[in-house]
N, C-alpha and C positions, 0 to 999 in steps of 0.2 A: 506334427499337432493339426487337429482338424481347425480349418479356417472358420472363426466366428463369422455370422451371419453379417455384421455390420461391417466387415472387411471385404467380404465377397465383391462388391462393386470396384474396389480399388485393385483386386486380382484382375478383374474382367477387363479393366482399362490398363492394365500393365504397370500399374504403379508399385504393386508388391506382387512377389513370387510366391512366398510362403511364409507361414507363422511359425516361429521357433518355439515360443513359450509365452506364457502370461508373466508379465513383470511385476505387476501390482494392480490392487483394485482400490481406488480411492472414494471419497465421497462424490466427486464430481466425475470420475472417469475411470475406464480399464486401460491399462497400458500393457502393449504386447511388443516383445521383441520379433522384428520381421526382417525378412531377407529381400533386398531389392537390388536385383542383379549381382554384382560382387560385393555390395556393401550391407552391412548388418545396420539397421536403423529402429526406433521407436515408432509405433503406431498408438496414438492416444485417442481411444474411443469415447467420447462423451456421452454421459447416461443420459436416459430420456429425463426430460424436465420434471416430470413426476416423481422420479427417484431421486431428486436431488436436494440437497439441504437449502431451506429458502431462508432461514432465519438472519444470517449475516449478510445475504445478498442485497436486500432491499436498501439498506443504508449504503453500500458500495455503489448501487446502481444510481443513487441520486444526483443528477446533473451532469453525468458523464457517460455511463454505459447507453442510457436511454434519454435522448434528449427531447423527444416528443411527449408533450404533457399528457394526452391520452394514454399512451403506453405505459408511462410511469404511473399513473393512477390505476391501470389494470394490474400492474405487479403489486402495488401496495394493497389492492383488494383480492389478489390471489386467485384472480379469475383465470380461465382457460387461455384467454387471449393473452393474459399476463404471463402465464408459463411459457407459452410459444415465444413471445417477445423476448423473455428473459434468457430463453435457450439459445437464440440467435445472437443476443447481445454478449452472452459469455463466451460463445465460440470466438465471434470477431474479435472480441478484446483481446484473447490470449493471442491470437494470430497476430494481429496489429501491433501489439506491445512487444511481442519477442522480435519481430521484424524491426521494430524502431529502436529497441534497447541494444540490439546487437550492433546497430551502426553507430552508437554513441560510447561503445567499451564497456557495457555492462555483460559480464560473462553469463551466457544463456545458451541452451541447446540450438544448434543451427536449425532453422526452419526450412523443409523442403517442399511441402505441399499441403493442402487443406481441401478435402474431397469428401463429399456426402458424410459431413459431420466427424471425419476422422483427420486428424493431424499427424501428418509424418514429419519427423524431427530425428536430429542426431541423437545416437545412443552414446551417453557420457561414459567413459571407462576410466579406470584407474591407472596407476603406474604399471601394472601387471596385465593390463589389456582386459581385466575383468570388468564386470558392471560396476559403476560407480556406486559407494556406500551412500546413505543419506547420512547427514550430520548427526542424527539422534542414534545411529548405529555405532558410534565411534565413542572410545574412551580416551581423553586428550590430556597431555600434558598441560600444566598451568601456561606455560610459555605459548604452546600451540594454540591454546583456547584464546589468549590475548591476540595472537596474530590473527585468528579466523575472526574475532570480534571486531578488529580494527579494519580489516578487509570488507566485512558486510557493513558495517556503519558507513564507510566509504562508498559502497554500492548503493546504499539507501539515499546518500547525499547526492550521488551522480544521477540516480533516476528523479529526484525532486527537482535537482537543476533542470531537468527537462520536462518538470510538471507533472510526473509520473509518481504515484505511491502504490507498492505492490499490492497492499491490502489483504494479505495472508501468509506473510512471511514468518517462518518459525524453522526450527530445526528440522522438519519435516520436508521443507521445500528448498532444501540446500543440498545438493549433491558434492561430494569431494572427488574431483576429477584428478587426472595426472598433472593438471597445471593449476590446481587449487579449488576453491569453492566456485560452483556453478549455480545460479539461481534458478528456479522452475516454478512452475505453475502460476500462470497469470490471469485466470478467468476473472478474479476480483479486482483487477488493477483499476485504479481511478485517477482522473485529472485532479490534481490539488485545487486547481482554481475554481472549479465548479461543482464542488462536493463540500457541502456545510459539515460534513463529519471528517474531513481530510485530517484535521489536527489529531483527533481521536484515534483515527486509524493508523497513521503514520506512528504515533507513539506507540501503539499495540504493537506494530511490526517491531520496533526498536526493544520493547519491553520482552517480546517473546526471545528474541535473539541473545539479549543480554540474561535473561533468567536462566536459559539453559546453559551458556558458556560460563556463567557464575558458579555453577556448580564445580568446574574445574579450576577456576580463578575468581576466588570469592570476593575480591575487591571490586570487580566489576559491578556487584550488586549495589554499590553505593554511588553509581553513576547515572546521569539523567540526560542522556545524548538527545532523546526524543524531543524534550522541551526545548533543548539549545537549538537542535536543528530548526525546528519550527520557528522560533524566536527569530533565528537568521533570516530564515525564509520569508517571513511576514516582512520584515525590515529591509528587503531586497540586498541582503549582505550575504547570501548564501552563494559560494562558489566551490569549484572542485578542489581547489587547494585550501580551503578555509582550515584556520587552526581550531580544532574542537577540544575543549577540555572536560566534556562530561559534567560540568557544572554549569547548572541554569540558574544560579541565584541572581535575582533580579537588582541591577545596579542602580543605586539611588544616589543623588546629590543631596548634600545637606541643606535642611530647610532654611531659609532666611526669615527667620522670626520677625525682624523688623519690617520687612515687606509685608509679611502676613498681618501683623499688628496694623499697619498704616491702612491696609485694604479694608480690614475691620472697622477702623475708626472711620474712614470715609463712609461706608455703609452707614453705620450708627448716625453720622452727621445728617446724611440724607433723609434717613428716616424720622430723625428728630425734627427737621425742617418741614418735612410733609405733614407730622402731627401737629405742629405750631400752625401751618398753614390751614388745616382742616379745623383747628379751634378757633381761630381767627375768623373763619368762613362762618361758622355755627353761631358765634358771638354777634357777629354783624346781623345775621338774620333775626336773631333774638332781639336785638335793639330796635330795629325797625317794627316789631310787632309792639 
């Protein structure tokens, strides 16, 4: 295959020997299968900023991808400077996130190099050594759908325990490799503590995975892991071994009516005393005249 122009600098630097084929074209990047010495890897070529989807990225960028206030305002105004800022933020976010998550046990492709806007990483293969399919390409049994759902929910928890939300998780961003599901595509990743939209974004990730897998295991549609996970996170009770139920019903204590009535009566007494005081003061002034 002819070497794409964006990969030519990697060939010149000896990072890539040849391009075997194009693997996919997504909204954010083109992915190629490349040969690097004796290894077969992926080369993810990010699209130019003006060719990328802007809608979802602004809410994801808030407070995390771009910490500088001027740059964040530029992104929100969709200026040229904003486009260029976002381009750099997206690319560095994916590299940093993949590198970090690999060290904490989240299954992601191994990162090798990042050069001239091209990310070199591991090619995920299935048990036959072929290119791993995406989750959306498979027809699953109910049992396997439940197994994958439990695994992916656990990875969402693991990421959040380290402060990270994927930001664009769905059946299209999960590969089924020879060791099981592998999570990919992190340009939209955010830090939960510094993004006001983190709760909504995390719940969207959970709902995307659940909605797809509930096609094969319908009972999953009646769960609400997103709200449960976020509630535990907010209360500082989220950890890797947490027992999740998928039930986010709010637990409330019985109302102590006696205490409520006593509080109301106390307020009424204070109000009546204040009214009497004002009446007495008014009467006293009238008598003086």
